[in-house]
N, C-alpha and C positions, 0 to 999 in steps of 0.2 A: 448390602453388607452384616454379614451375623451378626448377635448382640450373644452376648455372652453373661448379661447380668441373671439371668436361670440357671438352675439347674438341674436333673434328669429329675429329682421331684415334682420343681415348677410345672415340670412337660407333661409330668402325670399324669397332675392337678390339674393343665390346661385340659387336655383327655377331658376330663371327669365335666369341668361346666363345659365345652362342644359338646357333650354329649345333651350334657341339662337343656346349654339353647337348643336344641334341637327337639330334644322331645316335647319342653314346655312352654319354650316361647313362639318359635316361628312360628311352628300352624296357628296357634291361633292368633299373629301379630296383627290382624287385619281388624278383629273384634276386639282389639288392648286400645287401640284407636280409634275406632268406635265411640268403645263405651267410657274411653276418657281415663281410665283406669287401669295399674295393676291388678286381674283380682288375688283374692286370699289364696286360692288354693296352691296357684303360682309360688308365692309367699314360703309356705307350711314346707311345699316341695319342697324350694333351696335351704330351710331348717333340717331337712330331711337327710340332703346331701351333704353338708353339711359349710354353707357356705353362709352363712351368718353370724356366724361365733368365734370364723377364724381369733382372734385376738384375746379369746373370751376364752377366763382360765376352767382346764377343765369338771374341777367341780361340780361348778355351772352351766357342765353343761357344752360346753364351745373346746374348739381346738387345741387352745394354750397353745398358741403360734407367733412367736413373736416375730415378725416375722413380714412386713406390710410385702415381700416379693407375691404374698399368692392369693393378700389383698388387689393388686394390680391386676395378679392373672386374670382374677373375677368380671376387673372391668371392662377390661381391652375386648376381651371376648361378648362382651354387653355391646361392648360397644358396639359394636360387628352389624349387631340387629335394633340398635337406636342407640342414641345417646340419653333420653329419657330411662331407660332400663337404669342405662350405669349415677345417673342424679340420684330417682329413687333407692335403690340399693347403698348406695353412695353413701348418704345420706342416714341410711341405718346403718351399717357392718363398720365402716369408716369413718365418719363424722360425730356422730352422738355414740356409738360402742367405748369411744374411749376417758368421756365422761361418764359412764355408769362404770367406767373396768375402774377407775382410778381415781374417782370420788364419793364413789356412792357406797354405805357403810356397809359391815359386816351383814346386815338384817337388811340393810336396800338390793346386796349382791340377791342373796336368796330370792326375795318379793318377786326380782324381773331381771336378771338374769337370763334362769332356763324359757322361761319363755320367749326373754329375743331372740336367744339362740334357737327355738323350732321355729319360728318368724308368727308365733300365735301370739305377740305384742309389735305392734309394728310402733315405728318411731320415729318422730322428726326432729328437728329443733326452731324452739321461735326467738328467735334477735329484732329481727328485720320488721319496721313497725309503716305506716303511712308518710309518720314523719320525718324518720330518723333510718334510714338504708345507711348510708356508710359512716354512719356519725352516732356513733353510743351515746356519743356527749348529750344528742338530742332524744334517747331514748326517755321517754312518761308511761309504761309499765309501768305500776309497783304494789309493792307489798306494802302492806305496814300488822307488825308484829300487833294480835289481840291480850289482851290479859289472860287468856285463859290459857297462850301460846299457840295457838295457829298463827297463819297469812290471812290474811284480809289484800285478795289480787283480784285489780281492776287494770286495764289495759286494755290493749288487741295488734298484732303479731298479722304482718301481710306476705304474700309468695315461697308458704311454704311448703316445701314438698314433702308430701305426704299424707300434709295438715287435714287431708279430708274424712282421712281411715285411721288414724296412730291416734292408737290405742295409752299412749304414750309418748309425753313434749316437752321437752327440758326447755324451760321459760327464762329469760333476761329477765327481771323485773329490779326497780331504782328500791329500794329500802333503805336509806337514810337522802337527806337535801340536797340538794348540788353537785354542779358535773366530777369530782375527783371519784378518781379509780378505784379506791373503796366504798361508791354507794352504792355499786352491785352486786345482787348477787342469785347464782342459780337454783329456778327448784323442777317440780317434778311431776306432773299433773296430769291423771288417769283419766280417762273415757268414761265419765262419770260422773265426774263432780260438775254441783251446784253451781252455774253460769260458769260453764266454760263449755262456750256457745263455738259451732264451726259455723260460719259464712256461705260463700256461694266458692264454688271451683273456678275459678278468672279462668278466662279463656284465652290461652297463652297462644299465640302467632306459629307456634312449635311446639314439640313435644310434646302430645297432646299426650300418650301413654301416663307421664308423670302427675298425678290430685294435686292441684301449688292450687292452697284457701288460704282465705282470710282463716284468723281465726282471732274470738270477741274472750275476756275476760269482764264479767259482772257480779263483785259482792261473789266470789270464786273464794268458798275456807279450806284455804288449802295446811292439811296433816303439820306440823312443826318438822314430823317426821321422812317430809316431804323435800327441806333442805334441802338443795345438796352444796355437799363441803361444807366447807367455811360461809359465815354469814361475811358479807362484803371483798369476799375474793373474786368475785363474776367475772370479772376484769379480768386478771393473771388465768384465771382458768383459762377462759375463752383464746388469750394470747396465746398461753402457750400450746395452742390444740391446735391453729390455723395452718400451720405447716402443712402437715399429714393430711389438712381440707385441700388445698392447694395443690398440696399435689395426687393425690386423688385426683380432681380436676383436671393434673396435670397428664395425668394416665389415659383418661378419658377423652381430654379432646386430641392427641396423639393416633389414637387407632382410631378417632371416628373420620379424623381429614386422610386417612394412610386406607382403611377400607373403601370409602370415597375416588379416591383413587385409584386403585386396584379395578374397584369397577370399571370406573373410567375407562384407562384403559381398556379394558376389552371392550368394551362398548365402540372406541376411536377404530380399532381393527376389525369390527363389522359396520358400521356406519358408515354409506358409500358417496361421494360425493363429489360431479364432473365425471364418471365411472372410474372410481378409487378409491380404497378408506382413509375415511378424511385423518386417518392414523398417521399416515400418508407424506402430505403436509409441511412444508420447515416449523409453519406459525405453531401447530399440536405438539410436533418432534422438539418445540423447545422449551412447550409450556410443562408437556410434562418431564420432560430431564431438571425445568427448575423445580417442580412438586416436587417427585419421587427425592430430590439430592435436598432441599429444606427438609421435606418431613424425616429424611438418614440422620442428619441433623443436631436436629431434633430433637430426634430419639434418643439418639448416645448421648444429649443434655443429662434429657427425662432421667434416664438408666442410670448416669454420673448420680442422680438427687437418689433412684431409688438407692445405692448402694449409700449414700451417706445418711439417710434417712436411716438401716440397716442398723451401719454402724454408731449410729443417735448424734450424727455429727448434721446435718439437714438444719441450716440456719434457715431463719426467717426471711432474710433477702432473697437466699436463693433459692427458696418455695417460690417468694414471689418471681422469681425470674423465669421460674418452669409453666407456671401457672399463665402467665401475661405473654409469655412466648411462644407457649402452645397453640394459646385460642388463639393471637393474630397469622400464624401460619393455618393453621389451623379455619380459618374465613379465611384468609387470603385462596387458600388452595382449591374448599368447595367452591365459591363463585367460581372460581377459573374452572373446575369442571360442570359449573355449571354452561358455562359459555359453549363449548365442547361439546356441548348438549344442546347447543342453542336449542328455537324454540319448546325441545321436548324435555330441556331442563327444566325447562318454567312451570312443567306437570306437577302434580302430586302422585301420578302414578306411578310415577320414574322416585326411585329409589334418592336418588341426587337434590333432585329441587326437598324431597322428606329432609334430606341431612343439613340445608341448606337453611333452610327456616331453625333449625334443630340447634345448631349451632352458635344464630346469635347470638344468646342468652352469652355466652362464656364469653364472653372482653365485658360483662355484666356482675356477675356470680362470684362468689366466694371474695369479691373485693374488685372492683370494678381496675381493669387495663389503670387506668388513670394514677389511681388509691395506688398499684404497683410500680410502676412506671417514680412515687415521691416517695416510696419505702425506696428502692434502690437510687433513687438522687441524694437523700439523704444519707445515705450508706458514706457514697461517694463524698461526705463534709459539706454539699454541698442544700443543708438547710433551710428551712425562712427564719430569717434572725428573730424572729416575734417570738413567742412564749410559746413552748410546743404543747398541740393537745396529744391526749390519750391518742393511739395508730386504731385508724377506721377500721369498723368491723364489715365483713363482706352483704349482699344481701342472702341471704337465705331460701333462697330458691333453691341451688344447692350448697353434694358437695358442694346451702349448701348458698 
């Protein structure tokens, strides 16, 4: 089914993204997988092409476009070469960008945004902790105001995408005791701050291209001017921006599933069994018919969410539906793709095997699918009769 969410401008922009991917990523994809990080020069080239600051005002080096469809185009094309590119670029351009654009002071904007747009200042977001993945009430990283106005930050974060090489990290920390929503604030940590320590690069099941790390804060003295937004407003700031984060995840999920099906369709037309292409067997036809239908129906909902976001009408619940359902469809469809490849589908040399391992985390990050179902269920009037807890926060491996 033809999509109608994009205009000619978006189609022209897509061509530029396609050329960037073909020029800067595809030729070195295997090298990037082996080194387990996206090289700095790729970020700089993306910045040079104008892909990192879509929503950043022009006076700070961005495109100044309040149209998330351009971000979605980037995510869709990156997903074709691997989930990790969507998650890494998405953390920077889709997740961190709104915090810096909407919450920072003019002085902070001047200080961070120009280099953010060029790719010189790679960013990450630090919320998930070893003992607090989806439950912000259990957040232990804390910041205490000192007599000179600075903050002393202590704690740790884990599963942080871009964490090992980010020069700037937005960190959530408790600034007053107790589990209340007014107990959390956001801080901007910069590379070189004493006590800001990178841990090991985490060995993930999939997405090796994305550097995912642990971060440790050992008496980090954070200047007063690195407080992001107002003290005690960290929780609502995060909640207000979850819809875009989950929409970004949904765009990557469904695009990643779509390309896996496209390549599987090519494979079953060529692969022979019992003297004929395996695609001619009824099971193969039925499986692919089901997969294509699921993807197109799901894409239609994601496109509707994109339109709602463009109109300022996307609700947290509808974004949760998009994130939850695309992750379910993505994992189910790619698993069926692996089955159609047979034994070859289990070999890392085949893209479908890598797509399979890459996809698994999407049911966990950006809010686990169980959390998404809980939010949707509450919206149906089926809430827990016990006193409500604050909404949980996603695992920050992505989009986070």
